[in-house]
Structures are given as C-alpha cells and as structure tokens.
C-alpha positions as CSV (number, residue, x, y, z in Angstrom):
1,M,-141.5,-94.3,180.2
2,S,-139.7,-91.2,180.1
3,L,-138.0,-89.6,177.3
4,Q,-134.8,-90.6,179.3
5,S,-135.6,-94.3,179.9
6,K,-136.7,-94.4,176.0
7,I,-133.0,-92.9,174.9
8,L,-131.2,-95.2,177.4
9,D,-132.9,-98.4,176.3
10,L,-132.7,-97.2,172.5
11,A,-129.3,-96.5,173.1
12,D,-128.2,-99.6,174.7
13,R,-128.1,-101.6,171.9
14,C,-125.6,-99.9,170.1
15,V,-122.1,-101.9,171.0
16,K,-120.1,-98.8,169.3
17,C,-118.7,-101.0,166.8
18,G,-118.3,-98.2,164.2
19,L,-119.6,-99.8,160.9
20,C,-122.0,-96.8,160.6
21,L,-119.2,-94.5,160.4
22,P,-118.3,-94.9,156.3
23,S,-122.3,-95.0,155.2
24,C,-122.8,-91.4,157.5
25,P,-122.9,-88.4,155.3
26,T,-121.9,-86.2,157.9
27,Y,-119.3,-87.9,159.3
28,Q,-117.7,-88.3,155.5
29,Q,-118.0,-84.7,154.8
30,T,-116.3,-83.6,158.5
31,L,-114.7,-86.8,159.7
32,N,-115.8,-85.5,163.4
33,E,-116.6,-88.5,165.2
34,N,-119.6,-85.9,167.0
35,E,-121.1,-85.9,163.3
36,S,-121.3,-89.9,163.4
37,P,-124.4,-91.9,164.2
38,R,-122.0,-93.6,166.9
39,G,-121.2,-90.5,168.6
40,R,-124.5,-88.9,168.5
41,I,-125.9,-91.8,170.4
42,A,-123.2,-91.0,172.9
43,L,-124.1,-87.6,173.1
44,L,-127.7,-88.7,174.1
45,Q,-126.6,-91.1,176.2
46,G,-124.7,-88.6,178.5
47,L,-127.7,-86.0,177.9
48,A,-130.4,-88.7,179.0
49,A,-128.4,-89.8,182.0
50,G,-127.3,-86.7,183.2
51,Q,-123.6,-86.7,182.4
52,L,-123.8,-83.9,179.5
53,Q,-125.4,-80.6,179.5
54,A,-127.8,-79.2,177.0
55,S,-126.1,-77.1,174.9
56,R,-125.9,-75.0,171.5
57,S,-123.2,-77.5,170.4
58,L,-125.2,-80.5,171.6
59,H,-128.0,-79.2,169.3
60,Q,-125.9,-78.5,166.1
61,H,-124.4,-81.9,166.3
62,L,-128.2,-83.3,166.5
63,A,-129.7,-80.9,164.0
64,R,-127.0,-81.7,161.4
65,C,-128.1,-85.5,160.9
66,M,-130.2,-85.4,158.2
67,N,-132.0,-88.7,158.9
68,C,-131.1,-90.5,155.7
69,R,-131.2,-93.7,158.0
70,N,-127.9,-95.2,156.2
71,C,-126.4,-96.2,159.3
72,E,-129.8,-98.4,160.2
73,R,-129.5,-100.7,157.4
74,I,-126.0,-101.6,158.1
75,C,-126.3,-101.9,161.8
76,P,-125.5,-105.3,163.1
77,A,-127.4,-104.6,166.3
78,E,-130.4,-103.2,164.4
79,V,-130.3,-99.8,166.7
80,Q,-133.5,-97.8,165.8
81,Y,-131.5,-94.8,165.2
82,E,-134.1,-92.7,163.8
83,Q,-136.5,-93.1,166.9
84,L,-133.8,-92.7,169.2
85,L,-132.7,-89.3,167.2
86,D,-136.4,-88.1,167.7
87,H,-136.4,-88.8,171.1
88,G,-133.2,-87.0,171.8
89,R,-134.5,-83.6,170.0
90,S,-137.6,-83.8,171.8
91,L,-135.5,-83.9,175.3
92,L,-133.0,-81.1,173.8
93,A,-136.0,-79.1,173.3
94,E,-137.3,-79.2,177.0
95,K,-133.7,-78.7,178.1
96,Y,-132.6,-76.3,175.8
97,P,-134.9,-74.5,174.2
98,A,-134.5,-72.3,171.2
99,S,-134.0,-68.6,170.9
100,R,-137.6,-67.0,170.7
101,F,-137.4,-65.9,166.9
102,A,-136.1,-69.8,165.9
103,R,-139.0,-71.2,168.0
104,W,-141.4,-68.9,166.5
105,L,-140.3,-69.9,162.7
106,K,-140.6,-73.8,163.6
107,H,-143.9,-73.2,165.1
108,A,-145.3,-71.0,162.3
109,S,-143.7,-73.6,159.8
110,L,-145.4,-76.4,161.6
111,A,-149.0,-74.5,161.8
112,L,-148.6,-73.6,157.8
113,L,-148.3,-77.3,156.8
114,S,-151.1,-78.3,159.3
115,R,-153.7,-76.3,157.7
116,R,-154.3,-76.7,153.8
117,E,-156.0,-73.4,153.2
118,R,-153.2,-71.5,155.0
119,I,-150.7,-73.2,152.3
120,N,-153.2,-72.1,149.5
121,R,-153.3,-69.0,150.7
122,L,-149.6,-69.0,150.9
123,N,-149.3,-70.5,147.3
124,R,-151.3,-67.4,145.9
125,L,-149.0,-65.0,147.3
126,L,-145.9,-66.6,146.2
127,R,-147.8,-67.2,142.5
128,F,-148.5,-63.7,142.5
129,Y,-144.6,-62.9,143.2
130,Q,-143.7,-65.2,140.7
131,R,-146.1,-64.2,137.7
132,S,-146.2,-60.2,138.5
133,G,-142.5,-59.3,137.7
134,L,-141.7,-58.9,141.5
135,Q,-139.3,-62.3,141.4
136,R,-137.3,-60.5,138.7
137,L,-137.1,-56.9,140.3
138,V,-136.2,-58.8,143.7
139,R,-133.2,-60.5,142.2
140,F,-132.2,-58.3,140.0
141,S,-131.7,-55.5,143.4
142,G,-129.8,-57.7,145.0
143,L,-132.4,-57.7,148.1
144,L,-131.3,-61.6,148.3
145,R,-128.2,-61.4,148.8
146,L,-128.4,-58.7,151.4
147,T,-131.0,-60.5,153.3
148,N,-129.1,-63.8,153.3
149,T,-132.2,-65.7,151.4
150,R,-130.8,-66.2,148.1
151,H,-130.3,-69.9,148.5
152,L,-133.7,-70.1,150.1
153,E,-135.4,-68.1,147.2
154,S,-133.5,-70.4,144.6
155,L,-135.5,-73.4,145.7
156,L,-139.2,-72.1,144.7
157,P,-140.2,-74.0,141.6
158,P,-142.5,-72.8,139.1
159,L,-146.0,-72.7,140.8
160,K,-149.3,-73.5,139.7
161,T,-153.0,-72.7,141.4
162,A,-153.8,-75.1,143.9
163,R,-156.2,-77.5,142.6
164,H,-159.3,-78.7,144.6
165,Y,-159.6,-82.2,144.2
166,A,-163.1,-84.3,144.2
167,S,-163.8,-86.8,146.9
168,R,-164.2,-89.7,144.4
169,Y,-162.7,-90.4,141.0
170,L,-164.5,-93.4,139.6
171,Y,-162.5,-96.5,137.6
172,I,-162.8,-97.0,134.1
173,G,-163.1,-100.2,132.5
174,E,-163.8,-103.2,134.2
175,P,-163.7,-102.7,138.1
176,Q,-160.3,-103.9,140.1
177,G,-161.2,-102.0,143.7
178,R,-161.0,-99.1,145.4
179,V,-158.2,-97.0,147.2
180,A,-157.8,-93.9,149.1
181,L,-154.8,-91.2,147.9
182,F,-153.1,-89.6,150.7
183,S,-152.1,-86.5,149.1
184,G,-149.9,-84.6,152.4
185,C,-149.9,-81.2,152.9
186,L,-148.0,-79.9,149.6
187,G,-149.7,-82.7,147.3
188,T,-152.7,-80.1,145.8
189,T,-149.9,-77.2,145.2
190,L,-146.5,-78.5,144.3
191,E,-147.3,-82.1,143.6
192,Q,-150.4,-81.6,141.2
193,D,-148.7,-83.2,138.1
194,T,-147.3,-86.3,140.5
195,L,-151.3,-86.6,142.1
196,N,-153.1,-86.2,138.9
197,A,-151.1,-89.1,137.0
198,T,-151.4,-91.2,139.9
199,I,-155.6,-90.5,139.6
200,I,-155.3,-91.1,135.9
201,L,-153.2,-94.2,135.9
202,L,-155.4,-95.9,139.0
203,N,-158.6,-95.2,137.1
204,R,-157.2,-96.7,134.0
205,L,-156.3,-100.0,135.8
206,G,-159.9,-100.0,137.5
207,F,-159.5,-98.7,140.8
208,S,-161.6,-95.6,142.0
209,V,-159.9,-93.0,144.2
210,D,-161.2,-91.5,147.2
211,I,-159.5,-88.2,148.4
212,G,-160.1,-87.1,151.9
213,K,-161.0,-83.8,152.3
214,A,-159.9,-84.2,156.4
215,Q,-156.4,-85.4,155.9
216,T,-153.5,-83.1,156.8
217,C,-149.5,-83.3,156.7
218,C,-148.0,-86.4,157.6
219,G,-146.1,-85.0,160.7
220,A,-142.7,-86.2,159.7
221,L,-141.1,-82.4,160.0
222,A,-142.6,-82.0,163.5
223,R,-141.3,-85.5,164.8
224,H,-138.3,-84.8,163.6
225,N,-138.0,-81.5,165.0
226,G,-138.6,-82.5,168.4
227,E,-142.6,-81.7,168.5
228,A,-143.8,-85.0,169.0
229,Q,-147.0,-83.8,170.4
230,Q,-147.5,-82.1,167.4
231,A,-147.0,-84.9,165.2
232,V,-149.6,-86.8,167.1
233,T,-152.0,-84.3,166.9
234,L,-151.2,-84.4,163.0
235,A,-151.2,-88.1,163.0
236,R,-155.1,-88.1,164.8
237,Q,-156.4,-86.3,161.9
238,N,-154.9,-88.2,159.6
239,L,-156.4,-91.6,161.4
240,A,-160.0,-89.6,161.3
241,S,-159.6,-88.9,158.1
242,F,-159.1,-92.7,156.6
243,A,-161.1,-94.5,159.4
244,N,-164.4,-95.5,158.0
245,G,-163.1,-96.5,154.2
246,N,-163.5,-100.2,152.7
247,W,-160.0,-99.7,150.9
248,D,-157.6,-102.3,149.2
249,A,-155.1,-99.8,150.3
250,I,-154.3,-96.4,151.1
251,V,-151.8,-95.2,148.5
252,Y,-148.9,-92.3,149.1
253,T,-147.0,-91.2,146.0
254,A,-144.3,-89.1,148.8
255,S,-141.9,-91.8,150.2
256,G,-140.5,-89.2,152.8
257,C,-144.3,-89.5,153.8
258,G,-144.5,-93.1,153.7
259,A,-141.9,-93.8,155.8
260,H,-143.4,-91.6,158.5
261,L,-146.9,-92.9,158.2
262,L,-145.1,-96.7,158.6
263,N,-144.1,-95.3,162.0
264,Y,-147.4,-93.8,163.2
265,P,-147.4,-97.1,166.1
266,S,-144.0,-95.6,167.7
267,L,-145.6,-92.1,168.3
268,P,-146.1,-91.4,171.9
269,W,-150.2,-91.9,171.6
270,P,-152.0,-91.3,174.9
271,D,-153.9,-94.6,175.3
272,E,-153.4,-97.8,173.8
273,S,-156.5,-97.4,171.5
274,L,-155.3,-94.9,169.3
275,R,-151.9,-96.8,169.0
276,Q,-154.0,-99.7,167.7
277,Q,-155.9,-97.4,164.9
278,A,-152.4,-96.4,164.0
279,E,-151.4,-100.0,163.4
280,T,-154.2,-100.7,161.3
281,F,-153.6,-97.4,159.3
282,S,-149.9,-98.1,158.8
283,R,-150.5,-101.6,157.6
284,Q,-153.1,-100.2,154.7
285,T,-150.5,-97.9,153.4
286,R,-148.9,-98.9,150.2
287,E,-146.1,-96.6,148.1
288,I,-147.3,-96.1,144.5
289,T,-145.0,-97.9,142.9
290,A,-145.2,-101.0,145.3
291,F,-149.0,-100.9,144.8
292,L,-148.6,-100.9,141.0
293,S,-146.3,-103.7,141.1
294,E,-148.6,-106.1,142.7
295,I,-151.8,-105.6,141.2
296,D,-153.1,-107.0,137.8
297,W,-152.3,-104.8,134.5
298,P,-155.2,-105.3,131.8
299,E,-153.6,-106.3,128.6
300,T,-155.6,-103.7,126.8
301,L,-153.7,-101.0,128.7
302,K,-150.7,-99.8,126.1
303,F,-148.2,-96.8,126.4
304,T,-146.7,-94.8,123.5
305,P,-143.2,-94.9,122.9
306,L,-140.9,-92.7,124.0
307,H,-137.5,-92.9,123.2
308,K,-135.9,-91.3,125.9
309,R,-132.6,-92.1,129.0
310,V,-134.3,-92.2,132.3
311,A,-132.2,-92.3,135.3
312,V,-134.1,-93.8,138.4
313,H,-133.0,-92.2,141.8
314,E,-133.7,-93.8,145.1
315,P,-134.2,-91.5,147.8
316,C,-133.2,-92.6,151.1
317,S,-136.5,-92.3,152.6
318,Q,-137.4,-95.6,150.0
319,R,-134.3,-97.2,150.3
320,N,-133.7,-97.0,154.1
321,G,-137.4,-96.1,155.7
322,L,-139.4,-98.2,153.5
323,R,-136.7,-100.6,153.2
324,Q,-138.2,-101.2,149.5
325,A,-136.0,-101.6,146.1
326,D,-136.5,-100.0,143.4
327,L,-140.0,-100.6,141.9
328,A,-139.7,-97.6,139.1
329,T,-137.7,-99.4,136.7
330,P,-139.6,-102.6,136.1
331,L,-142.9,-100.0,135.6
332,L,-141.3,-97.8,133.5
333,R,-140.2,-100.6,131.1
334,R,-143.6,-101.0,130.1
335,I,-142.8,-97.9,128.0
336,P,-141.6,-99.2,124.6
337,G,-138.3,-97.4,123.9
338,L,-137.6,-96.0,126.9
339,E,-133.9,-96.7,128.4
340,V,-134.0,-96.9,132.1
341,G,-131.1,-97.4,134.8
342,S,-130.0,-96.6,138.2
343,L,-128.5,-93.3,139.0
344,P,-124.9,-93.9,139.9
345,G,-124.6,-93.3,144.1
346,N,-128.0,-93.8,144.5
347,A,-127.0,-95.1,148.2
348,Q,-125.8,-91.4,149.3
349,C,-128.3,-88.9,150.4
350,C,-128.8,-85.9,147.8
351,G,-129.2,-83.5,150.8
352,G,-132.7,-82.7,150.2
353,G,-134.5,-84.6,152.9
354,G,-137.6,-83.1,154.7
355,S,-136.6,-79.4,155.9
356,Y,-132.5,-80.2,155.7
357,M,-131.9,-78.2,152.5
358,L,-133.3,-75.2,154.3
359,T,-131.8,-75.4,158.1
360,Q,-128.3,-76.9,157.0
361,P,-128.0,-75.4,153.3
362,V,-124.1,-75.5,153.0
363,T,-123.9,-79.4,154.0
364,A,-127.0,-80.0,151.8
365,Q,-125.1,-78.3,149.0
366,R,-122.0,-80.4,149.1
367,L,-124.0,-83.5,149.1
368,R,-126.2,-82.1,146.1
369,A,-123.2,-81.4,144.0
370,E,-122.1,-85.0,144.0
371,K,-125.7,-86.1,142.7
372,L,-125.6,-83.3,140.3
373,K,-122.2,-84.8,139.2
374,A,-123.7,-88.2,139.0
375,I,-126.9,-86.8,136.7
376,E,-124.1,-85.3,134.0
377,A,-122.1,-88.3,134.0
378,A,-125.2,-90.5,133.2
379,H,-126.6,-88.1,130.6
380,P,-130.0,-88.6,131.1
381,D,-133.1,-87.0,129.6
382,I,-135.1,-87.4,132.6
383,V,-134.7,-88.1,136.4
384,V,-137.4,-89.9,138.2
385,S,-137.6,-89.6,141.8
386,T,-140.5,-91.2,144.4
387,N,-139.6,-88.4,146.9
388,P,-140.8,-85.1,146.1
389,G,-138.6,-82.9,148.4
390,C,-135.1,-84.5,146.7
391,A,-136.9,-83.9,143.3
392,L,-137.3,-80.3,143.9
393,Y,-133.9,-80.0,145.5
394,L,-132.2,-81.5,142.8
395,A,-134.0,-79.6,140.3
396,A,-133.2,-76.6,141.8
397,G,-129.5,-77.4,141.2
398,L,-130.3,-77.4,137.7
399,P,-131.9,-74.3,136.8
400,A,-130.4,-74.0,132.9
401,S,-130.9,-78.0,132.3
402,N,-133.3,-79.4,129.6
403,I,-133.2,-82.4,132.0
404,R,-136.7,-83.0,133.4
405,I,-137.1,-84.2,137.1
406,V,-140.6,-86.2,137.9
407,H,-142.5,-88.8,139.7
408,P,-142.3,-92.3,137.9
409,V,-145.8,-92.1,137.8
410,V,-146.2,-89.0,135.8
411,L,-144.2,-90.8,132.9
412,L,-146.5,-93.8,132.9
413,A,-149.8,-91.5,132.8
414,E,-148.0,-89.4,130.2
415,Q,-147.6,-92.4,127.7
416,L,-151.1,-94.3,127.8
417,V,-152.5,-94.4,125.3
C-alpha cells in the first residue's frame, strides 16, 4: 500500500468532531486550526489526495506537533494519529526535501544515535569541554549568543565517562528469573544512574540481567522525522540483538523508547516474517515500573527511611503511548518516610519529548514554563520521571534549584538496605 493510501485510510476515521482541540498543546498555544490534530489530519488528507501542494508552511505545521498523543486518548473514533503523522512526514520528506544543511544535520544526528562508539566519542569531547574550563570560557565570551546556540548548550547536563557494561549481571539470593535490559542509544552515557539502579534492584529481587552488546537506538527519532527505512534498519538490529534469549521480559527504563518498541509491528517491514518477529519482540517488552509492580518482592528486601517529598511526573509517552497508569507511586511508597504525590498538570506535555526541545525551542520553553510553575507550587524535594528526555529538559530549567529530578528506580536502589 502506498503512503498516500495509508494516510487516506487512517485519516478517514477522523469525523472532525473537534474533541481533540482542548487537549492539544500547540492548538492551545496558538488557537490556529492548522496547529490542531483535526487541522493536521485535514492537511495530510489534502496532501495525500493531491489537492494540496507540499510547502514550507505545511512542513512547519507538521513539525510543530510534539507527538504527545493526548488527542489519541480522547478521540471517540480511535484515530491512530501518531501513525498517520509518521506516514505524513515520510510523504512530505519525499515531496518537499529540506535544505541541504537541514538534511545533513538530520542524517548526521541519526547516524550518531545509531552507533554507540560514535556516541561515546562525542561524550568524551563534550566531557572535555565541561571539565577543561572551556565551557566557562565559551559562556563568558558571548559566542553562544552570537551563534544562537545558547539554548542548545544549556541543555547539556554534567557528563560522566561512558560505562562499558558486562553482558550479564547475576541474581542475588533466591532466583526469580532472567531479564534482558534495553539500554537504548544514550543509556550508557546520559542514563548510567538509571541503568545501574535497574541492574542493582533487579539483581536484589532475584533476576539475572542480560545486556545485549549489539543493541542500538530504538529508532523513534528516525520514525518521527520521516525516516521510516532508517527506523526499520535500527529495529532490525534490535530484533537480532534480542532474538535468542529465553527471558521473562525485555525491560526498558525510558518510556519514550518503550512507546516506540511497542509500535515495532507497524513499521514498514519488507516481509511478513520480520513483522512477526517484531510482534514477538514487542510482546516481550516491559516498562521497568510495570515489571516491578508485577513480580514478587522478597519479604527480606527492606528500604532505609527517606523523609523527603516526591512529585511524580507522568510523561506523555507513559500516559498516552504506553497507556500506563502511574506505577511509580505505589513502588516509592515502599520507602518509609517518603511523601509521594502526583505533579499537578500531568496531563499536559512538558515540551521536552524526543527532539522537540531542540527543533521547536520557543513552543517547548512555553510548555516547560508551565510545568516548572507546577513544580514550584508542589514544593517537592525530588521529582521522578520515567522519561529521560523530559527529566533532562526539566532539570535544565531548574539550574539553580536543589530539586533532584531522577528516575524512580534510582530512589528505590539508593534506599535499599
């Protein structure tokens, strides 16, 4: 089936009722129909039917959608909006190629994320930039303002040396089973604390943890940027990496990755056997807090008290992509003394999803400002989030704050007796 046919078929389910408009962050910011799910669907129908020419304006309307998928949750017709938008971006990439520089930048970014050694090399360069004093010099010089890169540079968190993980970490105590850990593209650099905590916690719960060396980026950024074949290439590498294990589950810690892993069967696979492999793989995947909520916890596993106030941030990828309720709260309540509550305004996107904080900084910062107000009103000591992109973006907005923003498994592992 052609992209045009797929778009028209998916868009035909939209009855143009407009119930999605109040839930759409970009429509609420602009009150522009073209910035709503209903409006974007109409634009894609026009493009696929040949009634609308590909243009810079159309590209911008599609690019400003952050894939929060709030609209999918409330749509009475159950329109598969994310798939529709992904197909539309792929079609638009064919009909309206970006500038040579924009194409180079996108392909360079995707090439970087697909190879761990490239990520590690970049991590070393950026770590040198931070630790050598060069960062302070560049910030003081005004170069970031002149090159319009101040926002981008502000998102860079303190970096650690990339960690090389073993292929297996054995259980401690009574064995419960065996799991594989999906680390994604940035896990061994930006998300070491979360991966370390996950391994420690699962080992203490009686699970051996395997980490496939050949695994790579989940492919979500490629798919959402109209690069469907690149997404398939990355997915095939992950299928091969996790093909031969006899695991109870394939566990992931980033809800954004998980939402895409769940959609592997819908990728444009070249043959049916690969699509079936993708279905098998997706059925095995489990978000870490969901997995921890389902297994037996030994009575001997105890936590030291922590008298802190925690606000639980629910990412869009968790609420709308995985359709998963907040499972961090009951897990964290195992820690004595911890006061746990939901962050107000969890239904609205923070603006940090995927690469949105980089590609649409103005809208992203407006949305983050509302989330930071909610954090300030809640007065937490700690904010927990299951999406590393959201956590990074929120932390960058609180540079002088004492508020920690971490994955919930980090707190659980830190308080283990």
